[in-house]
C-alpha positions as YAML, in Angstrom:
chain: A
units: angstrom
residues:
- id: 1
  name: MET
  ca: [49.53, -16.92, -15.37]
- id: 2
  name: LYS
  ca: [46.17, -15.21, -16.01]
- id: 3
  name: ARG
  ca: [46.69, -15.53, -19.79]
- id: 4
  name: ALA
  ca: [47.35, -19.23, -19.39]
- id: 5
  name: ILE
  ca: [44.13, -19.71, -17.39]
- id: 6
  name: VAL
  ca: [42.05, -17.80, -19.94]
- id: 7
  name: ALA
  ca: [43.60, -19.79, -22.81]
- id: 8
  name: SER
  ca: [42.91, -23.07, -21.00]
- id: 9
  name: LEU
  ca: [39.28, -22.14, -20.42]
- id: 10
  name: ALA
  ca: [38.86, -21.24, -24.07]
- id: 11
  name: VAL
  ca: [40.33, -24.59, -25.17]
- id: 12
  name: LEU
  ca: [38.09, -26.46, -22.73]
- id: 13
  name: SER
  ca: [35.01, -24.58, -24.00]
- id: 14
  name: VAL
  ca: [35.76, -25.37, -27.65]
- id: 15
  name: GLY
  ca: [36.71, -28.93, -26.83]
- id: 16
  name: GLY
  ca: [33.56, -29.46, -24.76]
- id: 17
  name: SER
  ca: [31.33, -28.22, -27.58]
- id: 18
  name: ALA
  ca: [33.10, -30.46, -30.07]
- id: 19
  name: ILE
  ca: [32.74, -33.53, -27.84]
- id: 20
  name: ALA
  ca: [29.06, -32.80, -27.31]
- id: 21
  name: ALA
  ca: [28.57, -32.52, -31.08]
- id: 22
  name: ASP
  ca: [30.38, -35.82, -31.70]
- id: 23
  name: MET
  ca: [28.17, -37.56, -29.12]
- id: 24
  name: GLY
  ca: [24.98, -36.16, -30.60]
- id: 25
  name: MET
  ca: [24.31, -34.04, -27.49]
- id: 26
  name: PRO
  ca: [22.96, -30.49, -27.66]
- id: 27
  name: PRO
  ca: [25.38, -27.70, -26.73]
- id: 28
  name: PRO
  ca: [25.09, -26.13, -23.27]
- id: 29
  name: PRO
  ca: [22.27, -23.59, -23.05]
- id: 30
  name: VAL
  ca: [23.00, -19.89, -23.25]
- id: 31
  name: TYR
  ca: [20.93, -17.79, -20.86]
- id: 32
  name: THR
  ca: [20.09, -14.32, -22.13]
- id: 33
  name: ASP
  ca: [17.29, -11.94, -21.21]
- id: 34
  name: GLN
  ca: [15.65, -11.27, -24.55]
- id: 35
  name: SER
  ca: [12.21, -10.42, -23.18]
- id: 36
  name: PRO
  ca: [10.77, -7.35, -24.90]
- id: 37
  name: ALA
  ca: [9.93, -4.29, -22.81]
- id: 38
  name: PRO
  ca: [6.54, -4.65, -21.07]
- id: 39
  name: ASN
  ca: [3.55, -2.52, -21.99]
- id: 40
  name: TRP
  ca: [2.05, -0.75, -18.95]
- id: 41
  name: THR
  ca: [-1.21, 0.15, -20.69]
- id: 42
  name: GLY
  ca: [-4.21, -1.78, -19.42]
- id: 43
  name: CYS
  ca: [-6.75, -2.26, -16.64]
- id: 44
  name: TYR
  ca: [-6.00, -4.45, -13.66]
- id: 45
  name: ILE
  ca: [-7.14, -5.97, -10.40]
- id: 46
  name: ASN
  ca: [-4.86, -6.09, -7.36]
- id: 47
  name: ALA
  ca: [-4.64, -7.71, -3.93]
- id: 48
  name: GLY
  ca: [-2.10, -7.80, -1.14]
- id: 49
  name: GLY
  ca: [-1.40, -6.89, 2.47]
- id: 50
  name: GLY
  ca: [0.74, -4.96, 4.89]
- id: 51
  name: GLY
  ca: [0.61, -2.94, 8.07]
- id: 52
  name: GLY
  ca: [-0.18, 0.51, 9.35]
- id: 53
  name: ILE
  ca: [-0.52, 2.97, 12.21]
- id: 54
  name: TRP
  ca: [-3.09, 5.62, 13.06]
- id: 55
  name: ASN
  ca: [-2.70, 8.75, 15.15]
- id: 56
  name: SER
  ca: [-5.40, 10.78, 16.82]
- id: 57
  name: ARG
  ca: [-5.46, 14.10, 18.68]
- id: 58
  name: ASP
  ca: [-8.49, 14.10, 20.94]
- id: 59
  name: THR
  ca: [-10.02, 16.81, 23.13]
- id: 60
  name: SER
  ca: [-12.90, 16.02, 25.45]
- id: 61
  name: THR
  ca: [-15.76, 18.47, 25.03]
- id: 62
  name: LEU
  ca: [-19.05, 19.54, 26.46]
- id: 63
  name: PHE
  ca: [-20.92, 18.04, 23.55]
- id: 64
  name: PRO
  ca: [-21.32, 19.07, 20.79]
- id: 65
  name: GLY
  ca: [-18.07, 21.04, 20.70]
- id: 66
  name: THR
  ca: [-17.06, 23.23, 23.66]
- id: 67
  name: PRO
  ca: [-13.55, 22.00, 24.53]
- id: 68
  name: LEU
  ca: [-12.39, 21.12, 28.02]
- id: 69
  name: ALA
  ca: [-8.83, 21.91, 29.11]
- id: 70
  name: VAL
  ca: [-6.65, 18.99, 28.05]
- id: 71
  name: ALA
  ca: [-5.99, 17.28, 24.69]
- id: 72
  name: SER
  ca: [-4.44, 13.82, 24.35]
- id: 73
  name: ASN
  ca: [-2.44, 12.16, 21.56]
- id: 74
  name: ASN
  ca: [-3.34, 8.55, 20.87]
- id: 75
  name: ALA
  ca: [-2.21, 5.87, 18.41]
- id: 76
  name: GLY
  ca: [-2.79, 2.32, 17.21]
- id: 77
  name: ASN
  ca: [-1.18, -0.17, 14.87]
- id: 78
  name: GLY
  ca: [-1.75, -3.53, 13.23]
- id: 79
  name: TRP
  ca: [-2.28, -5.27, 9.90]
- id: 80
  name: LEU
  ca: [-4.35, -4.74, 6.78]
- id: 81
  name: GLY
  ca: [-5.41, -6.50, 3.60]
- id: 82
  name: VAL
  ca: [-6.00, -4.53, 0.41]
- id: 83
  name: ALA
  ca: [-7.86, -5.20, -2.85]
- id: 84
  name: GLY
  ca: [-8.71, -2.90, -5.73]
- id: 85
  name: ALA
  ca: [-8.73, -2.17, -9.44]
- id: 86
  name: GLY
  ca: [-7.57, 0.51, -11.85]
- id: 87
  name: CYS
  ca: [-6.46, 1.42, -15.35]
- id: 88
  name: ASP
  ca: [-3.15, 2.82, -16.63]
- id: 89
  name: TYR
  ca: [-1.94, 4.36, -19.85]
- id: 90
  name: GLU
  ca: [1.70, 4.53, -20.96]
- id: 91
  name: PHE
  ca: [3.01, 7.22, -23.32]
- id: 92
  name: ARG
  ca: [6.25, 8.93, -24.25]
- id: 93
  name: ALA
  ca: [6.60, 12.54, -23.11]
- id: 94
  name: PHE
  ca: [8.83, 15.08, -24.88]
- id: 95
  name: ASN
  ca: [10.40, 12.18, -26.77]
- id: 96
  name: THR
  ca: [12.43, 11.54, -23.61]
- id: 97
  name: TRP
  ca: [10.48, 9.95, -20.76]
- id: 98
  name: ASN
  ca: [8.17, 6.97, -20.66]
- id: 99
  name: VAL
  ca: [5.28, 8.12, -18.48]
- id: 100
  name: VAL
  ca: [2.40, 6.13, -16.95]
- id: 101
  name: VAL
  ca: [-0.82, 7.82, -15.79]
- id: 102
  name: GLY
  ca: [-3.81, 6.08, -14.26]
- id: 103
  name: ALA
  ca: [-6.88, 6.07, -12.06]
- id: 104
  name: PHE
  ca: [-7.61, 3.54, -9.31]
- id: 105
  name: GLY
  ca: [-9.70, 2.62, -6.31]
- id: 106
  name: ASP
  ca: [-9.05, 0.21, -3.43]
- id: 107
  name: PHE
  ca: [-10.45, -1.04, -0.14]
- id: 108
  name: ASP
  ca: [-8.56, -1.99, 3.03]
- id: 109
  name: LEU
  ca: [-9.79, -4.46, 5.62]
- id: 110
  name: MET
  ca: [-7.92, -3.42, 8.76]
- id: 111
  name: ASP
  ca: [-7.20, -4.33, 12.38]
- id: 112
  name: LEU
  ca: [-5.25, -1.31, 13.64]
- id: 113
  name: HIS
  ca: [-5.83, -1.39, 17.39]
- id: 114
  name: GLY
  ca: [-4.91, 1.15, 20.06]
- id: 115
  name: VAL
  ca: [-5.85, 2.61, 23.44]
- id: 116
  name: SER
  ca: [-7.32, 6.11, 23.62]
- id: 117
  name: SER
  ca: [-6.96, 8.14, 26.82]
- id: 118
  name: HIS
  ca: [-9.32, 10.85, 28.06]
- id: 119
  name: PRO
  ca: [-7.52, 12.64, 30.88]
- id: 120
  name: SER
  ca: [-9.72, 15.75, 30.80]
- id: 121
  name: LEU
  ca: [-12.94, 13.94, 31.67]
- id: 122
  name: PRO
  ca: [-14.17, 14.80, 35.17]
- id: 123
  name: ALA
  ca: [-13.89, 11.17, 36.25]
- id: 124
  name: GLY
  ca: [-10.16, 11.23, 35.33]
- id: 125
  name: GLY
  ca: [-8.05, 8.34, 34.06]
- id: 126
  name: VAL
  ca: [-10.60, 7.12, 31.52]
- id: 127
  name: GLU
  ca: [-9.38, 5.01, 28.60]
- id: 128
  name: GLY
  ca: [-10.96, 3.12, 25.72]
- id: 129
  name: ASP
  ca: [-10.10, 0.39, 23.24]
- id: 130
  name: ILE
  ca: [-10.43, 1.66, 19.68]
- id: 131
  name: THR
  ca: [-9.73, 0.00, 16.32]
- id: 132
  name: GLU
  ca: [-9.55, 1.27, 12.76]
- id: 133
  name: ARG
  ca: [-11.57, -1.37, 10.88]
- id: 134
  name: SER
  ca: [-11.51, -0.37, 7.22]
- id: 135
  name: ALA
  ca: [-10.60, 2.31, 4.71]
- id: 136
  name: TRP
  ca: [-11.21, 3.07, 1.06]
- id: 137
  name: ALA
  ca: [-9.45, 5.33, -1.43]
- id: 138
  name: GLY
  ca: [-9.91, 6.57, -4.97]
- id: 139
  name: GLY
  ca: [-7.48, 8.69, -6.90]
- id: 140
  name: LEU
  ca: [-4.97, 9.28, -9.68]
- id: 141
  name: ARG
  ca: [-1.34, 8.35, -10.08]
- id: 142
  name: LEU
  ca: [1.60, 9.55, -12.15]
- id: 143
  name: GLY
  ca: [4.70, 7.47, -12.75]
- id: 144
  name: LEU
  ca: [8.00, 7.47, -14.61]
- id: 145
  name: LEU
  ca: [9.68, 4.34, -15.95]
- id: 146
  name: ILE
  ca: [13.09, 4.03, -14.30]
- id: 147
  name: THR
  ca: [13.81, 0.95, -16.42]
- id: 148
  name: PRO
  ca: [11.47, -0.77, -18.91]
- id: 149
  name: ASN
  ca: [10.37, -3.11, -16.09]
- id: 150
  name: LEU
  ca: [10.43, -0.71, -13.10]
- id: 151
  name: LEU
  ca: [8.00, 2.15, -12.46]
- id: 152
  name: GLY
  ca: [8.35, 4.79, -9.75]
- id: 153
  name: TYR
  ca: [5.14, 6.69, -9.04]
- id: 154
  name: THR
  ca: [3.25, 9.07, -6.79]
- id: 155
  name: ASN
  ca: [-0.50, 9.16, -6.21]
- id: 156
  name: GLY
  ca: [-3.20, 11.03, -4.35]
- id: 157
  name: GLY
  ca: [-6.93, 11.41, -3.98]
- id: 158
  name: TYR
  ca: [-9.94, 11.10, -1.69]
- id: 159
  name: THR
  ca: [-10.27, 8.58, 1.14]
- id: 160
  name: GLY
  ca: [-12.50, 7.49, 3.98]
- id: 161
  name: THR
  ca: [-12.11, 5.26, 7.02]
- id: 162
  name: HIS
  ca: [-14.23, 3.51, 9.65]
- id: 163
  name: PHE
  ca: [-13.35, 3.32, 13.35]
- id: 164
  name: GLY
  ca: [-15.24, 0.86, 15.49]
- id: 165
  name: GLN
  ca: [-17.06, 1.59, 18.73]
- id: 166
  name: GLU
  ca: [-14.82, 2.69, 21.60]
- id: 167
  name: ASN
  ca: [-15.86, 1.24, 24.95]
- id: 168
  name: THR
  ca: [-14.37, 3.15, 27.89]
- id: 169
  name: TYR
  ca: [-13.15, 1.99, 31.30]
- id: 170
  name: VAL
  ca: [-11.35, 3.36, 34.36]
- id: 171
  name: ALA
  ca: [-7.65, 3.03, 33.60]
- id: 172
  name: SER
  ca: [-6.60, 2.15, 37.17]
- id: 173
  name: THR
  ca: [-9.13, -0.65, 37.67]
- id: 174
  name: GLY
  ca: [-10.25, -1.73, 34.19]
- id: 175
  name: VAL
  ca: [-13.87, -1.39, 35.30]
- id: 176
  name: SER
  ca: [-16.23, -0.34, 32.53]
- id: 177
  name: THR
  ca: [-17.67, 3.16, 32.77]
- id: 178
  name: GLY
  ca: [-20.72, 2.13, 30.75]
- id: 179
  name: ALA
  ca: [-20.03, 5.04, 28.38]
- id: 180
  name: PHE
  ca: [-18.86, 4.60, 24.79]
- id: 181
  name: ILE
  ca: [-18.07, 6.51, 21.62]
- id: 182
  name: PRO
  ca: [-20.08, 5.03, 18.73]
- id: 183
  name: ALA
  ca: [-18.48, 3.71, 15.55]
- id: 184
  name: HIS
  ca: [-17.77, 6.59, 13.22]
- id: 185
  name: ASP
  ca: [-16.69, 7.28, 9.63]
- id: 186
  name: TYR
  ca: [-14.15, 9.95, 8.69]
- id: 187
  name: ASN
  ca: [-13.39, 11.38, 5.26]
- id: 188
  name: GLY
  ca: [-10.26, 13.12, 3.97]
- id: 189
  name: TRP
  ca: [-7.45, 12.91, 1.45]
- id: 190
  name: PHE
  ca: [-4.28, 10.90, 0.92]
- id: 191
  name: LEU
  ca: [-0.85, 11.05, -0.70]
- id: 192
  name: GLY
  ca: [1.32, 8.07, -1.53]
- id: 193
  name: GLY
  ca: [4.09, 6.67, -3.64]
- id: 194
  name: GLY
  ca: [5.93, 3.51, -4.47]
- id: 195
  name: THR
  ca: [7.36, 1.21, -7.09]
- id: 196
  name: GLU
  ca: [5.87, -1.33, -9.45]
- id: 197
  name: TYR
  ca: [7.74, -4.09, -11.28]
- id: 198
  name: ALA
  ca: [6.64, -5.93, -14.41]
- id: 199
  name: LEU
  ca: [7.02, -9.70, -14.02]
- id: 200
  name: ASN
  ca: [7.27, -10.46, -17.73]
- id: 201
  name: TRP
  ca: [9.11, -13.72, -17.19]
- id: 202
  name: SER
  ca: [8.50, -16.42, -19.78]
- id: 203
  name: TRP
  ca: [8.09, -19.20, -17.20]
- id: 204
  name: LEU
  ca: [5.10, -17.56, -15.46]
- id: 205
  name: PRO
  ca: [1.79, -19.37, -16.12]
- id: 206
  name: ILE
  ca: [-0.02, -16.14, -17.13]
- id: 207
  name: ASN
  ca: [0.97, -12.84, -18.69]
- id: 208
  name: GLY
  ca: [0.36, -9.37, -17.30]
- id: 209
  name: LEU
  ca: [1.55, -9.86, -13.71]
- id: 210
  name: PHE
  ca: [3.04, -6.87, -11.86]
- id: 211
  name: TRP
  ca: [4.35, -6.46, -8.31]
- id: 212
  name: ARG
  ca: [3.68, -3.20, -6.42]
- id: 213
  name: SER
  ca: [4.90, -1.84, -3.07]
- id: 214
  name: GLU
  ca: [3.50, 1.43, -1.70]
- id: 215
  name: TYR
  ca: [3.57, 3.83, 1.23]
- id: 216
  name: ARG
  ca: [0.49, 6.01, 1.86]
- id: 217
  name: ILE
  ca: [-0.47, 8.72, 4.37]
- id: 218
  name: ALA
  ca: [-4.06, 9.84, 4.93]
- id: 219
  name: TYR
  ca: [-5.42, 12.87, 6.76]
- id: 220
  name: TYR
  ca: [-9.06, 12.92, 7.88]
- id: 221
  name: GLU
  ca: [-11.27, 15.89, 8.64]
- id: 222
  name: ALA
  ca: [-11.72, 16.61, 12.35]
- id: 223
  name: ASP
  ca: [-15.14, 15.81, 13.76]
- id: 224
  name: ASN
  ca: [-17.17, 15.89, 16.97]
- id: 225
  name: VAL
  ca: [-18.45, 12.57, 18.30]
- id: 226
  name: PRO
  ca: [-20.60, 11.93, 21.39]
- id: 227
  name: PHE
  ca: [-19.81, 10.01, 24.56]
- id: 228
  name: VAL
  ca: [-23.01, 8.01, 24.82]
- id: 229
  name: GLY
  ca: [-24.09, 7.78, 28.45]
- id: 230
  name: THR
  ca: [-22.50, 11.11, 29.46]
- id: 231
  name: ALA
  ca: [-22.97, 14.82, 28.79]
- id: 232
  name: PHE
  ca: [-19.56, 14.92, 27.15]
- id: 233
  name: GLY
  ca: [-18.15, 14.32, 23.71]
- id: 234
  name: GLU
  ca: [-14.86, 14.21, 21.81]
- id: 235
  name: HIS
  ca: [-13.32, 16.49, 19.21]
- id: 236
  name: THR
  ca: [-11.02, 14.20, 17.25]
- id: 237
  name: SER
  ca: [-8.57, 14.64, 14.39]
- id: 238
  name: LYS
  ca: [-7.18, 11.43, 12.86]
- id: 239
  name: SER
  ca: [-4.48, 10.42, 10.40]
- id: 240
  name: ALA
  ca: [-3.09, 7.07, 9.24]
- id: 241
  name: GLN
  ca: [0.01, 5.70, 7.56]
- id: 242
  name: THR
  ca: [0.11, 2.37, 5.74]
- id: 243
  name: ILE
  ca: [2.68, 0.35, 3.84]
- id: 244
  name: PHE
  ca: [1.74, -2.67, 1.75]
- id: 245
  name: THR
  ca: [2.77, -4.90, -1.12]
- id: 246
  name: GLU
  ca: [0.47, -6.48, -3.68]
- id: 247
  name: LEU
  ca: [0.24, -8.46, -6.91]
- id: 248
  name: LEU
  ca: [-1.53, -6.97, -9.96]
- id: 249
  name: TRP
  ca: [-2.95, -8.70, -13.02]
- id: 250
  name: ARG
  ca: [-3.64, -6.59, -16.10]
- id: 251
  name: PHE
  ca: [-6.51, -8.59, -17.57]
- id: 252
  name: ASN
  ca: [-6.60, -6.66, -20.86]
- id: 253
  name: TRP
  ca: [-2.84, -6.38, -21.00]
- id: 254
  name: ALA
  ca: [-1.60, -5.20, -24.40]
- id: 255
  name: GLY
  ca: [1.45, -7.44, -24.15]
- id: 256
  name: PRO
  ca: [5.12, -6.53, -24.60]
- id: 257
  name: LEU
  ca: [5.95, -3.51, -26.69]
- id: 258
  name: GLY
  ca: [7.66, -5.81, -29.18]
- id: 259
  name: ALA
  ca: [4.33, -7.51, -29.88]
- id: 260
  name: ARG
  ca: [2.97, -4.27, -31.35]
- id: 261
  name: ASP
  ca: [5.87, -3.68, -33.78]
...
């Protein structure tokens, strides 16, 4: 039965082509992916968005640094937008692997909001609204081509972030204490990794488009910040995790590898 079906399909295919030829019609199209392998060498600009969380371990202090008894763990979350630029270079290592190395920098506009508690303050039950507003990063990355169009990579480097002013209030009543922690910048380092895919499709209006998705974790150096309006302060240690996706355009893209042959 299966042989009969296959034979029938073959006859129909030949017959259909012959009829189309007799009627002056073009034969049915044949869809094949004949796109040459993309070239990952080039500089680029990128933009995208995603989300993230921050964590903070805070200890109230007799400013500028003598700790009081209790530490608290706090967190926030929200969205971010990212934009940046970088340059990559592709080469073949040990005649076996196609490797991509590069340098990059980016900037995040963020709204990662949380509530920070301060249980060790003498007033007790004090909280504050705090938001991570922005972050920047600069570093290096190293990747390996899994397929000609798909890159897996890891990266790392130096980073900084900005937290907005934290206005405090009594947790039980919501009444403002009048005290606040000023906006503050923190510096540290990050590690990340992700995938990048070359969109070398012939129907796209421009060449050199790539699609990247990445996870990143940042650790910031602990610092002492004041509680303005009180004799106390805060010893704080912050970290953040983000995940985002973005579109890249290599503006001096060298084109497919086949174009260089």
